[in-house]
N, C-alpha and C positions, 0 to 999 in steps of 0.2 A: 454328564459331569459339566459340560461348559454349557452354559446356557444360549449363546446368541449366536454364536458359528464357531468353525472348528480352528484350534489353535495349535501351530506347529511348534515345538520345544525343542532345541537341541542344547543339550549342555556339553560345553566344551572343557570339564573341569574345573575344579578349585570352586569359586564362585560367576564363574561364568556361563552366559546364556543366551540364545540366538532365538528369539519367538518371533512368529511370525504368523500371520492370519489371509483370511479369503479376501480382503479389502486390499492386501497389494501393499501394505507397511511390515516394516522389520526391525525391532528394536532388540540392539544387542548390549549386555549389562554387564557391565566389567570384564571385556575382551585381555584376555592376559594371553600373549600368543609370544612375548621374548624371549630368546632363547636363555632363559636365568639358569647359574648353575646346579641351584639347588633343585629345580624341578624335576619331577620321577617320568613325567609323559610331555611329549609333544605335543602343541595345540594341533585339534584334529583340522583345524582351520587355519590357513596363513592369512597374517593382516591384512594383505594385499585381496584374499578371496571376501574377507569381510568389509573390507570397504568398496567391494563393488555389489553388495546384497542390495540388491531394489529396496525403493520405498526405505533408506536406513536410517535410521534415528540413532544413537549410542547414548547409553546411561553408563556415568561412573559413580560410585557411593563414596568412594574417598582416596586421598593419595598414598597407598602404600603401592610396590608397584606390580602385588598381584591382581589389583583393582584399576587403576591409574599407569598402565602402561605404555610407555613413550612409543615405543614400538610400532603399537596397535593406533595410537591416536594419530603418530605420527603419517600414518599411510592414509587415513582420511583423507576425503577429497574436499577441493573450496567448497563451503556452502554446506556441508554436511551438517547436520543439527547435532549439538552433544552436549547432554544433558549432566549439571553436573551439580554437587555443594556450592551455594555460594559463597563460601569462604575459600572456596579453591579457584576460584576462577581465572587468578591471573597465571598460576601452573601450569593449568590446563590450556591456556592459551598460546603459552611458551614450548609446547610441544606439537602444536598441531596447527594446521590450516581450516581447521572445520570452524563453525559458527557455535559458539558457545554460551549455553544460556547459564546463568544460576540461581539456584533456588533458594528459600526462605523454608525453613521446616514450615509447611501445611500450604505454602504455595505450589501450582501446579502450571504447568505446561499440558501443549495437545499435538498430538504428530499423528497426523491421516484419523481414526477412531479412537484414539488412544487418549486419554486423559492422565498425566504422570504427575503425580502427587508427592512432594517430598514428606518422609516420616521423622520419627525421632529416630538416630541410633547411638548407642553409646560405646564408644571405643577409644584406644589409644594410639597418640602418634609413637609411643616408643612401648617397648614390654614391661616394665619398670612403671610404667603410669604417667601420669594419673590417669584413670579412666573418666572420661568426661561425653556429656551429651552436648558438649559445644554450644556455641552461642545459638540460638535460635535462628536470629536477624541473619546470620553468614555463618554455617556452619560449616565445619570443614569434614564431616561425619553424618552420613542420612542412609534411609532406605527408601522404595518408591514403590507407592499404591497403585498398580495400575487401573484402569477402568477402560472396557470397552468392550470388544468383542469376548474378552473374559475378562473375569477378575482377579488380579495375581497380586503378590506379595515379595518382593527383592528385599530381603533385611540387612544386604550389606552386612559390615563385621559390626556386630553388637552384645551386649548384653542383656538381661531382663530387666527391665525399670518402669517406674509408673508411668510416665510421660507416652513410654511405646506403649502400653497395656492402654490407656486411654488412645491411642492412636486407631490400631487394628481391633479392637473390642467390639467380638462379634459381628466383624465385616463379611466372612461367609466366602470368602478366597477360592475360587478357584482350585489354586493353586499357591502355596507357601514355599517361597525357597529360603531357608534356614541355616545356618552354621550349625555343626556339632562340634565342631576340635575342641572346644573347652577353654580352659585355662592352668594352668599348673606355674608355681614356681620354678620351677627347673626349666622350663622353654620362655619364662619372663625373665630369666637371667642371659639366656640364648637373644636379648631382644628381639621376642615373640610374643606380640597383644595377643591376647585370648577372647575367646566369644562363650556363648551359650555352648551347654556341650548339650548329649543325646535329650536328657530327661528335661532341661531348658528349652531345647527346641519345640520338645514336642507340647510342654507349657503353653508355650506362644502359641500355636497350631492350631491346639484347642480353645483359648481363651480368644482368638480369633473365628472360629468356627470352622478353620479351611476344609476342603474338602481330599485334599491330596498336598503332601507333604515329601518337597523334594531336600532329603539333608547334600548341605554343600559344605566346603570350606575343606577336607577327611582325606583327600587323595592325592593333593599334589607336591607334599612335603613331606618328607620321611620323619622330620623332627616334628611334623604339626598335626597330627592326625586326629580322627574322631573313630567312632566306630557304628555306621550302620546298620549291621545286623543287634547290634544291642539295642538299640531305637526300635527298628521293627519286634523284637522281644517286647519292649515294652508295652507296644500296642496289642500285641498277641494277650502279654499277659493282664492289660486292663479293657482290652476289650473296645469297640466303639472305632470311630472316627481319631483322625484322620487314616486315609491310606496311604503308604510311605509308597512312593515311586522312585527306583534307583535307575535312572537311565545309564546306559553303555553312552561314555564317549564319543561326540561326533553322529550320534545315532539320530536322527528327528524324529521325535515322535508328535502324531497327531492324535489330540483329545479332542475329542466332538459329545 
């Protein structure tokens, strides 16, 4: 599955992942550890544990509490690299001692063997919208294309739209991490901005020719669910790729 070396993948729930590799680098994406009153499960890793991971670089996709978590970012040590969309640099710096790098869409940073590229995402600050891809030069939403020991795409919170398809088309990712919670008028009335649903996530993963799809953003809040079983059934009905991976929260998997 993975072309170069083993990749460790740990899902922390929601859209939070820890990726690690044989070269000693660790990427923490959207770590969400805060004791939020709406969350159904505690984080399997505390903020201090994440902050102490070896060779750490943290990636944040946008400024919502379950992605830019002041508790998780506030625990980071001075000098820890933190990559964010360029439009939220000041917000990130206000809550952390980490060294913040803001990326424009299409720009990249490096960490160990990894190249981290910001790719488009379309989301909303509030549930009622507007849904926007934001300014590519100073985005407030993004996903990340990760190239190195493996090829991976973390979609961030997003809908399907042409600029995203252009960025990921035919990429052949080893792993794609894409939300399945969808959007609905009822949830948007509760100020919950939506994302791709199961069908939308599958369509994007297939467009990218991803080998493995990890559905995200379905488990943490009772008012904001998705159905990974429905996603798996869609793949079974249509046949073919991608494989669907449903990791247990906090359990490290090695993809080799």
